[in-house]
C-alpha positions in Angstrom: -9.0 -27.2 -4.1 -8.9 -27.0 -7.9 -8.7 -23.9 -10.1 -8.4 -23.5 -13.9 -5.6 -21.4 -15.4 -7.0 -18.4 -17.3 -4.6 -18.8 -20.3 -4.3 -22.6 -21.0 -7.4 -23.9 -19.2 -5.2 -26.4 -17.3 -6.2 -27.5 -13.8 -4.2 -26.2 -10.8 -4.3 -27.6 -7.3 -4.4 -24.9 -4.6 -3.5 -25.4 -0.9 -6.6 -25.0 1.3 -4.4 -23.4 4.0 -3.7 -20.5 1.7 -6.8 -20.3 -0.5 -9.7 -21.6 1.6 -9.4 -19.6 4.8 -12.4 -17.8 6.4 -12.3 -14.1 5.8 -11.1 -12.4 9.0 -12.3 -8.8 8.6 -10.7 -7.2 11.6 -7.3 -8.9 11.0 -7.3 -7.8 7.4 -8.1 -4.3 8.4 -5.3 -4.3 10.9 -2.8 -5.6 8.3 -3.9 -3.0 5.7 -3.7 -0.1 8.2 -0.2 -1.4 9.4 1.1 -1.4 5.8 -0.2 2.1 5.0 1.0 3.5 8.3 4.5 2.0 7.7 4.6 3.8 4.3 4.2 7.2 6.0 7.4 9.3 6.3 6.4 11.1 9.4 8.9 13.9 8.8 6.6 16.8 9.4 7.9 19.3 12.0 6.8 22.7 13.3 8.0 25.1 15.9 6.4 26.1 19.2 6.7 29.6 20.6 9.9 28.7 22.4 11.6 27.4 19.3 10.8 30.2 16.9 13.8 32.6 16.8 13.4 36.1 18.1 10.7 37.5 20.4 13.0 37.8 23.4 11.9 41.4 24.2 8.5 42.8 25.1 7.2 44.5 21.9 5.6 47.5 23.6 4.9 48.6 27.1 2.2 46.9 29.2 -0.2 49.9 29.7 -1.2 53.1 28.0 -1.1 52.1 24.3 -4.7 50.9 24.0 -3.5 47.6 22.5 -3.9 44.2 24.0 -1.0 43.3 26.2 1.8 41.3 24.6 5.1 39.8 26.0 6.6 38.4 22.8 6.1 38.8 19.0 6.4 35.0 18.7 3.1 34.3 20.5 0.8 31.8 18.6 -1.6 34.7 18.2 0.8 36.7 16.1 1.8 36.3 12.5 5.2 34.6 12.4 4.6 33.2 15.9 5.0 29.5 17.0 2.3 26.9 16.7 0.3 26.0 19.9 0.4 22.2 19.2 3.3 21.9 16.9 3.6 18.7 14.8 6.6 16.5 15.6 8.6 14.0 13.6 7.2 10.6 14.5 7.2 7.0 13.5 3.8 5.8 12.5 4.6 2.1 12.0 2.5 -0.4 13.9 3.6 -3.8 15.2 2.1 -6.8 13.5 3.7 -10.1 14.1 4.5 -12.5 11.3 1.8 -15.1 12.1 -0.9 -12.4 12.0 0.5 -10.9 8.8 0.5 -14.3 7.0 -2.9 -15.1 8.3 -4.2 -11.8 6.9 -2.7 -12.5 3.4 -4.2 -16.0 3.4 -7.5 -14.5 4.3 -7.3 -12.0 1.5 -6.3 -14.6 -1.1 -9.1 -16.9 -0.1 -11.6 -14.0 -0.5 -10.2 -13.2 -3.9 -10.8 -16.8 -5.0 -14.4 -16.8 -3.6 -15.2 -13.5 -5.4 -13.5 -14.9 -8.6 -11.1 -11.9 -8.6 -8.0 -14.1 -8.7 -6.8 -15.4 -12.1 -3.9 -17.9 -12.3 -1.8 -18.1 -15.5 0.9 -20.6 -16.4 3.2 -17.7 -17.3 2.9 -14.0 -18.1 5.4 -11.9 -20.0 5.3 -9.2 -22.7 8.6 -9.9 -24.6 8.2 -6.9 -26.9 8.0 -4.4 -24.0 5.3 -2.5 -26.0 2.2 -1.2 -24.2 0.0 -2.3 -27.1 1.0 -5.9 -26.7 0.6 -5.6 -22.9 -3.0 -4.4 -23.2 -3.7 -7.2 -25.7 -2.3 -9.8 -23.2 -4.5 -8.4 -20.4 -7.6 -8.4 -22.7 -7.1 -12.1 -23.4 -7.4 -12.7 -19.7 -10.5 -10.5 -19.5 -8.7 -8.0 -17.2 -9.3 -4.2 -17.4 -7.7 -3.1 -14.1 -5.9 -4.7 -11.2 -2.6 -6.2 -10.2 -0.2 -8.5 -12.0 2.0 -10.4 -9.7 5.2 -11.9 -11.3 7.5 -14.5 -9.7 10.6 -12.5 -10.7 11.3 -9.1 -12.0 10.7 -8.7 -15.8 11.8 -5.3 -17.2 10.1 -5.7 -20.5 6.7 -6.7 -19.0 7.0 -3.8 -16.5 7.7 -1.4 -19.3 4.8 -2.7 -21.3 2.3 -2.3 -18.5 3.5 0.7 -16.5 1.7 3.1 -18.8 -1.6 1.2 -18.7 -4.1 3.1 -16.4 -5.4 1.2 -13.3 -2.9 -1.7 -13.8 0.0 -2.3 -11.5 2.9 -4.8 -11.9 4.7 -6.2 -8.8 6.8 -9.1 -7.8 5.9 -11.3 -4.8 8.2 -9.3 -2.4 6.5 -6.0 -3.4 2.9 -6.9 -2.6 1.1 -6.5 0.7 -2.5 -6.6 2.1 -3.3 -3.1 0.8 -2.3 -3.9 -2.8 -4.3 -7.1 -2.9 -7.4 -5.7 -1.2 -7.5 -2.7 -3.5 -7.1 -4.6 -6.7 -10.2 -5.3 -8.8 -8.5 -8.4 -10.4 -5.3 -10.1 -9.4 -3.3 -12.1 -12.0 -0.6 -14.5 -10.7 1.6 -16.9 -12.4 1.6 -20.6 -11.3 5.2 -20.2 -10.0 4.1 -17.2 -7.8 1.2 -19.3 -6.4 3.7 -22.1 -5.4 6.0 -19.6 -3.7 3.1 -18.1 -1.8 2.0 -21.6 -0.6 5.6 -22.3 0.6 5.7 -19.0 2.4 2.3 -19.2 4.1 2.4 -22.9 4.9 
């Protein structure tokens, strides 16, 4: 399949295996959920009534006080007591094999092409590192918000665009299904496209 670069107007040949796949809704959903779940720290922890310190003695006698009976001051009913269903530290990550993950990415990229949300450029860099120049470069591409995917880390380009609202900069190794699905427009260099084709082939 053919596509035209957004900066020079040159024709680029794209691999049908990566950019002409049918959109697999359920697989993409599974991949996005897996990415977001893996990002969760899961370090939340609370104490049950047996783990809260203190409360080993009955606070007052069983009968004759007029109060409701109590055996410990660490009951979940009391202030300072344990939780009934205490949160535990857990791993939220989900298993998604490599074949499914790559198929999900190819499905997303194909949908971006169909919806004309993918722009390919011969190269992209902001050598001055200034936000003003970064915004001007994006405007030339007709992009107001979205994701810029570079083939290698570029500190100056990152510095120029990191302050621009609703615009993210990432290298190929940093992107995932959630980043691509959530982006209004995705800008990729030609070198990045070739690396994606090699990876997903």
